[in-house]
Backbone as CSV, one residue per row, in Angstrom:
resi,resn,N_x,N_y,N_z,CA_x,CA_y,CA_z,C_x,C_y,C_z
1,MET,-36.118,-27.247,-37.542,-37.443,-27.224,-38.095,-38.321,-28.119,-37.236
2,ALA,-39.566,-27.774,-37.097,-40.477,-28.576,-36.316,-40.559,-29.978,-36.894
3,GLU,-40.703,-30.962,-36.017,-40.679,-32.356,-36.458,-41.806,-32.681,-37.439
4,ASP,-42.967,-32.016,-37.320,-44.088,-32.343,-38.182,-44.043,-31.596,-39.507
5,LYS,-43.046,-30.780,-39.724,-42.932,-30.031,-40.966,-41.977,-30.741,-41.912
6,LYS,-42.160,-30.503,-43.178,-41.325,-31.112,-44.210,-40.449,-30.041,-44.826
7,VAL,-39.381,-30.479,-45.514,-38.543,-29.538,-46.240,-39.343,-28.963,-47.392
8,ALA,-38.816,-27.938,-48.008,-39.499,-27.299,-49.124,-39.922,-28.346,-50.147
9,PRO,-41.124,-28.209,-50.699,-41.648,-29.229,-51.595,-40.940,-29.314,-52.938
10,VAL,-40.105,-28.340,-53.272,-39.436,-28.333,-54.569,-37.928,-28.375,-54.340
11,PHE,-37.254,-29.241,-55.072,-35.797,-29.291,-55.042,-35.318,-28.949,-56.436
12,ARG,-34.511,-27.887,-56.533,-34.032,-27.411,-57.825,-32.524,-27.684,-57.939
13,PRO,-32.128,-28.806,-58.506,-30.697,-29.151,-58.559,-29.860,-28.162,-59.358
14,GLU,-30.484,-27.436,-60.277,-29.720,-26.496,-61.109,-29.355,-25.213,-60.367
15,GLU,-29.994,-24.945,-59.236,-29.723,-23.736,-58.460,-28.527,-23.940,-57.541
16,LYS,-28.040,-22.859,-56.962,-26.914,-22.901,-56.037,-27.396,-22.732,-54.605
17,GLY,-26.750,-23.415,-53.675,-26.970,-23.224,-52.242,-28.410,-23.333,-51.804
18,LEU,-28.818,-22.400,-50.968,-30.169,-22.428,-50.403,-31.260,-22.287,-51.457
19,ARG,-30.906,-21.737,-52.617,-31.906,-21.589,-53.682,-32.362,-22.938,-54.224
20,LYS,-31.657,-24.011,-53.880,-32.111,-25.344,-54.285,-33.464,-25.677,-53.653
21,VAL,-33.726,-25.101,-52.477,-34.957,-25.460,-51.762,-35.806,-24.260,-51.340
22,PHE,-35.270,-23.055,-51.438,-36.013,-21.853,-51.063,-36.084,-20.900,-52.245
23,GLY,-37.086,-20.033,-52.226,-37.129,-18.933,-53.170,-35.998,-17.958,-52.851
24,GLU,-35.780,-16.990,-53.746,-34.656,-16.068,-53.591,-34.705,-15.301,-52.268
25,LEU,-35.825,-14.693,-51.942,-35.930,-13.919,-50.707,-35.903,-14.831,-49.480
26,GLU,-36.566,-15.972,-49.557,-36.512,-16.939,-48.451,-35.067,-17.337,-48.152
27,ALA,-34.302,-17.602,-49.214,-32.908,-18.019,-49.048,-32.089,-16.919,-48.375
28,GLU,-32.287,-15.680,-48.791,-31.550,-14.563,-48.192,-31.915,-14.393,-46.716
29,ILE,-33.177,-14.542,-46.402,-33.630,-14.413,-45.013,-33.035,-15.528,-44.160
30,MET,-33.123,-16.757,-44.647,-32.588,-17.877,-43.867,-31.078,-17.757,-43.699
31,ALA,-30.366,-17.353,-44.741,-28.911,-17.190,-44.642,-28.563,-16.150,-43.582
32,TYR,-29.281,-15.042,-43.580,-29.032,-13.989,-42.584,-29.291,-14.511,-41.170
33,LEU,-30.425,-15.172,-40.988,-30.777,-15.643,-39.640,-29.859,-16.756,-39.172
34,TRP,-29.416,-17.623,-40.053,-28.450,-18.643,-39.652,-27.115,-17.991,-39.272
35,ALA,-26.722,-16.961,-39.994,-25.462,-16.276,-39.684,-25.539,-15.506,-38.366
36,CYS,-26.679,-14.882,-38.105,-26.824,-14.027,-36.913,-27.454,-14.756,-35.722
37,GLY,-28.118,-15.849,-35.970,-28.768,-16.583,-34.890,-30.217,-16.204,-34.678
38,GLN,-30.523,-14.934,-34.848,-31.901,-14.457,-34.710,-31.979,-13.038,-35.252
39,GLY,-33.200,-12.552,-35.417,-33.351,-11.178,-35.884,-34.802,-10.764,-35.945
40,THR,-35.009,-9.461,-35.883,-36.350,-8.900,-36.054,-36.586,-8.685,-37.547
41,VAL,-37.822,-8.387,-37.900,-38.125,-8.084,-39.298,-37.309,-6.876,-39.745
42,SER,-37.199,-5.857,-38.887,-36.435,-4.652,-39.251,-34.973,-4.975,-39.533
43,GLU,-34.362,-5.799,-38.695,-32.961,-6.173,-38.900,-32.776,-6.942,-40.198
44,VAL,-33.656,-7.887,-40.428,-33.563,-8.685,-41.656,-33.823,-7.799,-42.868
45,PHE,-34.811,-6.922,-42.771,-35.123,-5.998,-43.865,-33.904,-5.155,-44.220
46,LYS,-33.236,-4.603,-43.223,-32.038,-3.785,-43.480,-30.944,-4.599,-44.164
47,ALA,-30.747,-5.813,-43.711,-29.710,-6.660,-44.312,-30.061,-7.024,-45.750
48,VAL,-31.300,-7.397,-45.981,-31.728,-7.804,-47.321,-31.671,-6.627,-48.290
49,THR,-32.167,-5.466,-47.854,-32.227,-4.321,-48.768,-30.865,-3.663,-48.973
50,ALA,-29.858,-4.081,-48.238,-28.502,-3.614,-48.521,-27.990,-4.265,-49.807
51,GLN,-28.601,-5.392,-50.197,-28.179,-6.146,-51.386,-29.177,-6.072,-52.543
52,ARG,-30.447,-5.797,-52.235,-31.487,-5.839,-53.263,-32.677,-5.017,-52.810
53,GLU,-33.579,-4.728,-53.715,-34.802,-4.016,-53.369,-35.830,-5.008,-52.848
54,ALA,-36.509,-4.613,-51.782,-37.608,-5.417,-51.244,-38.446,-4.512,-50.347
55,ALA,-39.727,-4.735,-50.339,-40.610,-3.965,-49.472,-40.602,-4.572,-48.067
56,TYR,-40.702,-3.729,-47.063,-40.724,-4.174,-45.672,-41.822,-5.222,-45.474
57,ASN,-43.028,-4.936,-45.992,-44.151,-5.865,-45.817,-43.887,-7.207,-46.492
58,THR,-43.172,-7.203,-47.598,-42.834,-8.452,-48.280,-41.895,-9.282,-47.413
59,VAL,-40.871,-8.643,-46.850,-39.936,-9.350,-45.969,-40.688,-9.915,-44.769
60,ARG,-41.555,-9.105,-44.166,-42.330,-9.562,-43.013,-43.214,-10.761,-43.376
61,THR,-43.883,-10.691,-44.501,-44.769,-11.773,-44.930,-43.986,-13.056,-45.184
62,VAL,-42.839,-12.942,-45.844,-42.024,-14.126,-46.114,-41.528,-14.736,-44.807
63,MET,-41.130,-13.898,-43.851,-40.691,-14.417,-42.552,-41.841,-15.103,-41.818
64,GLU,-43.031,-14.539,-41.881,-44.206,-15.170,-41.265,-44.480,-16.530,-41.907
65,ARG,-44.351,-16.594,-43.217,-44.596,-17.864,-43.920,-43.520,-18.895,-43.596
66,LEU,-42.277,-18.455,-43.460,-41.211,-19.381,-43.054,-41.488,-19.926,-41.651
67,ALA,-42.058,-19.092,-40.799,-42.442,-19.557,-39.457,-43.601,-20.548,-39.551
68,GLU,-44.583,-20.262,-40.389,-45.726,-21.175,-40.564,-45.264,-22.532,-41.098
69,LYS,-44.257,-22.528,-41.957,-43.728,-23.768,-42.531,-42.849,-24.528,-41.543
70,GLY,-42.474,-23.875,-40.427,-41.668,-24.542,-39.420,-40.175,-24.279,-39.510
71,TYR,-39.751,-23.387,-40.390,-38.321,-23.088,-40.528,-37.850,-22.058,-39.497
72,LEU,-38.766,-21.178,-39.067,-38.452,-20.149,-38.080,-39.403,-20.240,-36.898
73,ARG,-38.905,-19.819,-35.745,-39.745,-19.669,-34.557,-39.868,-18.171,-34.319
74,CYS,-41.049,-17.709,-33.964,-41.299,-16.289,-33.734,-41.671,-16.086,-32.271
75,ASP,-40.893,-15.243,-31.585,-41.157,-14.930,-30.187,-41.351,-13.431,-30.038
76,SER,-42.335,-13.051,-29.232,-42.595,-11.640,-28.968,-41.692,-11.176,-27.832
77,HIS,-41.050,-10.023,-28.045,-40.155,-9.472,-27.030,-40.250,-7.948,-27.083
78,HIS,-40.896,-7.355,-26.073,-41.042,-5.895,-26.001,-41.582,-5.303,-27.300
79,ARG,-42.731,-5.717,-27.719,-43.424,-5.208,-28.903,-42.705,-5.508,-30.215
80,ALA,-41.681,-6.325,-30.180,-40.992,-6.735,-31.409,-41.051,-8.255,-31.506
81,TYR,-41.085,-8.734,-32.712,-41.063,-10.167,-32.936,-39.654,-10.569,-33.327
82,ILE,-39.119,-11.531,-32.610,-37.777,-12.025,-32.896,-37.902,-13.393,-33.542
83,TYR,-37.291,-13.524,-34.709,-37.340,-14.771,-35.454,-36.016,-15.508,-35.290
84,THR,-36.123,-16.821,-35.042,-34.967,-17.678,-34.830,-35.144,-18.940,-35.671
85,PRO,-34.101,-19.378,-36.363,-34.218,-20.659,-37.083,-34.520,-21.793,-36.107
86,THR,-35.359,-22.720,-36.523,-35.737,-23.831,-35.644,-34.699,-24.943,-35.628
87,GLN,-33.712,-24.872,-36.525,-32.619,-25.844,-36.522,-31.406,-25.201,-37.165
88,SER,-30.262,-25.785,-36.937,-29.032,-25.267,-37.536,-29.064,-25.483,-39.046
89,GLN,-28.214,-24.731,-39.740,-28.133,-24.912,-41.182,-27.636,-26.313,-41.521
90,GLU,-26.710,-26.826,-40.734,-26.198,-28.190,-40.963,-27.313,-29.221,-40.812
91,ALA,-28.131,-29.087,-39.771,-29.244,-30.016,-39.563,-30.261,-29.899,-40.695
92,PHE,-30.485,-28.670,-41.170,-31.402,-28.458,-42.287,-30.915,-29.201,-43.528
93,TRP,-29.603,-29.033,-43.869,-29.074,-29.694,-45.061,-29.095,-31.205,-44.907
94,ARG,-28.856,-31.687,-43.692,-28.920,-33.132,-43.456,-30.338,-33.628,-43.745
95,GLN,-31.345,-32.881,-43.280,-32.733,-33.276,-43.513,-33.079,-33.206,-45.004
96,VAL,-32.636,-32.165,-45.687,-32.882,-32.063,-47.128,-32.250,-33.256,-47.835
97,GLY,-30.994,-33.554,-47.477,-30.307,-34.690,-48.088,-31.040,-35.994,-47.867
98,GLN,-31.498,-36.214,-46.643,-32.226,-37.444,-46.347,-33.516,-37.526,-47.160
99,THR,-34.211,-36.412,-47.275,-35.473,-36.394,-48.008,-35.247,-36.624,-49.503
100,VAL,-34.308,-35.882,-50.076,-34.055,-36.002,-51.517,-33.489,-37.376,-51.851
101,LEU,-32.459,-37.796,-51.119,-31.857,-39.106,-51.408,-32.844,-40.238,-51.142
102,GLY,-33.616,-40.111,-50.067,-34.617,-41.137,-49.769,-35.635,-41.275,-50.889
103,GLY,-36.074,-40.138,-51.433,-37.024,-40.173,-52.544,-36.426,-40.791,-53.793
104,LEU,-35.172,-40.435,-54.086,-34.510,-41.010,-55.263,-34.284,-42.507,-55.098
105,LEU,-33.874,-42.920,-53.897,-33.673,-44.353,-53.658,-34.988,-45.117,-53.753
106,GLN,-36.047,-44.520,-53.246,-37.355,-45.175,-53.304,-37.806,-45.341,-54.764
107,ASP,-37.582,-44.318,-55.570,-38.049,-44.364,-56.955,-37.119,-45.122,-57.898
108,PHE,-35.798,-45.047,-57.655,-34.846,-45.595,-58.609,-33.949,-46.684,-58.042
109,GLY,-34.109,-46.999,-56.777,-33.465,-48.130,-56.132,-31.994,-48.325,-56.394
110,GLU,-31.671,-49.558,-56.765,-30.285,-49.994,-56.896,-29.515,-49.198,-57.944
111,THR,-30.159,-48.823,-59.033,-29.482,-48.048,-60.078,-28.969,-46.731,-59.514
112,PHE,-29.829,-46.033,-58.787,-29.410,-44.765,-58.188,-28.362,-44.983,-57.105
113,ALA,-28.569,-45.984,-56.266,-27.631,-46.253,-55.171,-26.233,-46.542,-55.710
114,THR,-26.151,-47.341,-56.753,-24.861,-47.672,-57.361,-24.200,-46.426,-57.936
115,HIS,-24.964,-45.631,-58.654,-24.411,-44.404,-59.233,-23.955,-43.445,-58.127
116,LEU,-24.745,-43.304,-57.082,-24.386,-42.417,-55.976,-23.083,-42.872,-55.324
117,LEU,-22.966,-44.158,-55.080,-21.748,-44.684,-54.463,-20.537,-44.483,-55.369
118,GLU,-20.687,-44.770,-56.656,-19.576,-44.580,-57.591,-19.138,-43.113,-57.632
119,GLU,-20.091,-42.213,-57.692,-19.782,-40.779,-57.743,-19.157,-40.306,-56.442
120,THR,-19.647,-40.802,-55.327,-19.083,-40.447,-54.024,-17.635,-40.890,-53.926
121,VAL,-17.356,-42.115,-54.318,-15.996,-42.645,-54.250,-15.070,-41.838,-55.165
122,ARG,-15.565,-41.458,-56.332,-14.759,-40.662,-57.269,-14.359,-39.307,-56.677
123,GLN,-15.242,-38.723,-55.871,-15.008,-37.374,-55.363,-14.396,-37.338,-53.963
124,CYS,-14.239,-38.475,-53.333,-13.746,-38.525,-51.949,-12.245,-38.309,-51.848
125,ASP,-11.864,-37.681,-50.745,-10.441,-37.638,-50.424,-10.116,-38.904,-49.622
126,PRO,-8.831,-39.208,-49.397,-8.464,-40.458,-48.715,-9.100,-40.639,-47.331
127,ASP,-9.238,-39.568,-46.563,-9.863,-39.690,-45.237,-11.324,-40.113,-45.351
128,ASP,-12.039,-39.524,-46.330,-13.436,-39.904,-46.536,-13.537,-41.353,-47.002
129,LEU,-12.609,-41.781,-47.847,-12.616,-43.178,-48.296,-12.398,-44.127,-47.116
130,ASP,-11.511,-43.747,-46.192,-11.299,-44.566,-44.990,-12.583,-44.675,-44.169
131,ARG,-13.307,-43.551,-44.029,-14.575,-43.577,-43.277,-15.609,-44.454,-43.983
132,LEU,-15.672,-44.359,-45.304,-16.598,-45.210,-46.060,-16.246,-46.681,-45.896
133,GLN,-14.967,-46.977,-45.966,-14.531,-48.363,-45.803,-14.903,-48.878,-44.414
134,ALA,-14.733,-48.059,-43.384,-15.105,-48.456,-42.028,-16.614,-48.687,-41.920
135,LEU,-17.398,-47.846,-42.573,-18.859,-48.030,-42.567,-19.248,-49.339,-43.245
136,ILE,-18.598,-49.636,-44.360,-18.895,-50.877,-45.084,-18.532,-52.081,-44.230
137,LYS,-17.356,-52.066,-43.608,-16.942,-53.178,-42.741,-17.919,-53.348,-41.582
138,SER,-18.334,-52.251,-40.979,-19.278,-52.312,-39.869,-20.615,-52.907,-40.315
139,ARG,-21.078,-52.492,-41.476,-22.342,-52.998,-42.018,-22.248,-54.491,-42.305
140,ARG,-21.128,-54.925,-42.836,-20.945,-56.353,-43.126,-20.931,-57.170,-41.838
141,ARG,-20.319,-56.647,-40.790,-20.290,-57.359,-39.499,-21.694,-57.462,-38.907
142,ASP,-22.501,-56.418,-39.097,-23.831,-56.356,-38.482,-24.918,-57.035,-39.303
143,THR,-24.613,-57.434,-40.546,-25.602,-58.040,-41.431,-25.314,-59.530,-41.562
144,PRO,-26.329,-60.372,-41.315,-26.110,-61.815,-41.504,-25.768,-62.106,-42.956
145,GLN,-24.832,-63.014,-43.162,-24.432,-63.366,-44.515,-25.546,-64.137,-45.203
146,SER,-25.738,-63.834,-46.490,-26.811,-64.485,-47.243,-26.258,-65.413,-48.313
147,GLY,-25.121,-65.984,-48.032,-24.564,-66.931,-48.987,-23.572,-66.302,-49.933
148,GLY,-23.549,-64.975,-50.044,-22.605,-64.305,-50.928,-21.243,-64.201,-50.255
149,HIS,-20.241,-63.909,-51.032,-18.876,-63.766,-50.508,-18.734,-62.395,-49.847
150,HIS,-18.251,-62.386,-48.627,-18.006,-61.137,-47.907,-16.583,-61.116,-47.435
151,GLU,-15.951,-59.973,-47.586,-14.574,-59.813,-47.137,-14.525,-59.836,-45.627
152,PRO,-13.463,-60.342,-45.023,-13.345,-60.375,-43.564,-13.163,-59.010,-42.980
């Protein structure tokens, strides 16, 4: 996604997958383009309408709007427009996570941070716990002690 663009303004925790941040058709379009790497409106239209009803012009308009928002890049190639995601799906989710978690931490601070850490530890497998422990040790080494007890 372009650096000056933001993630979708609405986060819907009750939804699944891409629907947390995109409308239904937007999510289907982005999923297709992330899977294929790129596509024309016709290609995306065929893929989308294999699963649901949608008008060609609606698919085209949604793709144009996704490009305006910075999620897709549109390049002209032999009288066809080829749309490509501006970032990988992994990078997109990382950005969504940073935005959502950053907002929650800003609004709810230590209470949210503590709950997030407790929930993360509860759901982690042993390898993830080892990585978390290494991050904590690294942070303690890099942070000047403020009089509190810190493990070596």
